C-alpha positions in Angstrom: 24.7 -9.6 262.2 27.7 -7.3 261.1 30.5 -6.4 263.6 30.0 -3.1 265.3 31.9 -0.4 263.5 33.7 2.2 265.3 34.6 5.8 264.4 37.4 7.6 266.5 37.0 11.2 266.0 39.1 14.2 266.6 42.6 12.9 265.5 45.3 15.4 265.6 48.7 13.5 265.4 50.1 10.8 263.0 50.3 8.3 265.7 46.6 8.7 266.4 46.0 7.6 262.8 48.3 4.6 263.3 46.6 3.6 266.4 43.1 4.0 265.1 44.3 1.7 262.0 46.0 -0.8 264.2 42.8 -1.2 266.4 40.7 -2.0 263.5 38.3 1.1 263.6 36.3 1.8 260.5 36.3 5.6 260.5 38.8 8.4 261.4 37.4 11.9 262.3 39.1 15.0 261.6 37.8 18.1 263.2 37.6 21.5 261.5 36.1 23.8 264.3 38.7 26.6 266.0 36.8 26.2 269.3 37.6 22.5 269.7 40.8 21.2 271.3 40.8 18.7 268.5 40.7 21.4 265.7 43.3 20.7 262.9 44.4 22.9 260.0 43.7 21.9 256.4 47.4 21.1 255.9 47.6 19.1 258.9 44.3 17.2 258.1 45.6 16.5 254.6 48.7 14.8 256.0 46.8 12.7 258.5 44.4 11.6 255.7 47.0 10.7 253.4 48.7 8.5 256.1 45.3 6.7 256.7 45.5 3.3 255.2 42.9 2.0 252.4 39.9 1.0 254.2 40.1 3.5 257.0 37.3 6.0 255.9 38.1 9.8 256.6 35.4 11.9 257.9 35.7 15.6 258.1 33.6 17.2 260.9 32.5 20.8 260.2 30.2 23.0 262.0 27.7 25.4 260.1 30.4 25.6 257.3 30.4 28.2 254.5 31.0 26.8 251.0 34.4 28.6 251.1 35.5 26.4 253.9 34.2 23.3 252.3 35.8 24.2 249.2 39.2 24.4 250.7 38.8 21.3 252.7 37.6 19.2 250.0 40.1 20.4 247.5 43.2 19.5 249.7 42.0 16.8 252.1 41.0 13.3 250.5 37.8 12.9 252.6 35.4 10.1 252.3 32.6 11.7 254.2 31.6 15.1 255.4 30.0 15.3 259.0 27.8 18.2 259.5 27.6 18.9 263.4 26.0 22.1 263.6 22.5 23.6 263.2 22.5 22.9 259.6 18.8 22.6 258.2 17.7 19.7 256.1 18.0 21.9 253.1 21.6 22.7 253.6 22.4 19.1 254.3 21.0 18.2 250.9 22.8 21.2 249.2 26.2 20.0 250.7 25.6 16.3 249.7 24.9 17.5 246.2 27.5 20.3 245.7 30.5 18.1 247.0 29.5 14.5 245.7 30.5 13.0 249.0 28.4 11.1 251.6 27.0 13.2 254.3 26.6 12.4 257.9 24.4 14.7 259.8 24.6 14.8 263.9 21.6 15.4 265.6 21.7 16.1 269.4 19.1 14.2 271.4 18.2 15.1 275.2 14.6 13.8 275.4 12.0 12.1 273.3 10.9 15.6 271.8 14.3 15.5 270.0 13.6 12.1 268.1 11.5 13.7 265.4 14.5 15.4 264.0 16.1 12.1 263.3 13.4 11.0 260.9 13.5 14.4 259.1 17.3 14.4 258.6 17.4 10.8 257.5 15.6 11.7 254.4 18.4 14.0 253.0 21.6 12.6 254.8 23.4 9.3 254.0 24.0 8.6 257.7 22.7 10.1 260.8 24.8 10.5 264.1 22.6 10.4 267.3 24.6 12.4 269.7 23.9 13.8 273.2 22.5 17.4 272.9 25.2 19.9 274.5 24.2 22.0 277.5 23.1 25.5 276.8 26.0 27.8 276.4 28.3 25.1 275.5 31.3 25.9 273.2 31.4 22.5 271.5 28.3 20.9 269.7 30.0 17.5 270.7 32.8 15.9 272.2 31.6 16.9 275.7 31.7 13.7 277.1 28.1 13.5 277.8 25.7 10.8 277.3 21.9 10.9 277.0 19.3 8.2 278.1 19.9 5.4 275.6 16.4 3.9 276.4 14.9 6.6 274.2 16.3 4.9 271.1 16.2 1.5 272.3 15.2 -0.8 269.5 14.4 2.1 267.1 15.5 1.8 263.5 15.9 4.2 260.6 16.2 3.8 256.8 19.7 5.2 256.8 22.8 3.9 258.6 23.1 5.4 262.0 25.7 5.9 264.6 25.7 6.5 268.3 27.9 9.1 270.0 27.8 10.9 273.3 29.8 10.0 276.5 31.0 6.6 275.3 34.0 5.0 276.9 35.6 1.7 276.9 33.8 0.9 280.0 30.2 1.7 278.7 30.2 1.0 275.0 29.2 -2.6 275.4 26.2 -1.5 277.5 25.2 1.0 274.9 25.3 -1.4 272.0 23.4 -4.0 273.9 20.8 -1.5 274.9 20.2 0.2 271.7 21.1 -2.5 268.9 23.4 0.0 267.4 26.0 -1.2 264.9 28.1 1.8 264.6 29.6 3.9 267.4 31.6 7.1 267.6 34.0 8.3 270.4 36.2 11.3 270.9 37.1 12.4 274.4 36.3 8.8 275.8 39.7 7.6 274.3 41.7 10.7 275.4 44.4 11.0 278.1 43.8 14.8 278.0 41.6 17.0 275.8 42.7 16.5 272.2 45.2 13.9 273.0 44.3 10.4 272.0 45.5 7.5 273.9 46.4 4.2 271.8 45.6 1.9 274.7 42.2 3.6 275.2 41.4 3.3 271.5 42.3 -0.4 271.4 40.1 -1.0 274.5 37.3 0.8 273.0 37.2 -1.1 269.6 37.7 -4.4 271.5 34.8 -3.6 273.9 32.5 -2.6 270.9 33.2 -5.9 269.2 32.7 -8.0 272.2 29.3 -6.3 272.7 28.1 -7.4 269.3 28.6 -11.2 270.0 27.7 -11.1 273.7 23.8 -11.6 273.3 24.4 -14.7 271.4 26.5 -16.4 274.0 
């Protein structure tokens, strides 16, 4: 069984990139969404992406993006993956994937069993799916709200595409989430922050360490 791979999303400062790389995370997420406290400009994102060492995948998170925005981002920021985190229909996911030649991860919000069918639909058009907690009605942010859903809903489920678990994960609960669901990739944003949009290097190290311990724990 492979080690659990970790994505730290919402990096805003050079020291965040350094902390994520030093901790051994696999993905670094950059947010392009003005309402988010983790939003970065294209210029800042470019500097952060260039700073990332080889082997740390740069993921650009966008919400219902226009082609103009994606054109600007992909022309200037050396991304390895695009994360669609809005209400993009399957057709749009396929379109983005074909237009930009980059792997696409589609986030799907889950609150109850009725939401699981969407995961089966999106896995047909995306390279990866992100199983996230559905935001509350009226929320400004589609993700990064620090909310979890009932992980028992996806316990033991598998999809044909690689998938990642997000939503309310912290250094304290990620091991339990991995053990309960069998997931091999996890995503965290607010759970490793000292304040909204401010990543904490110690929490990042703790999260990555806890995720890795969870992977080997069932075999002890």
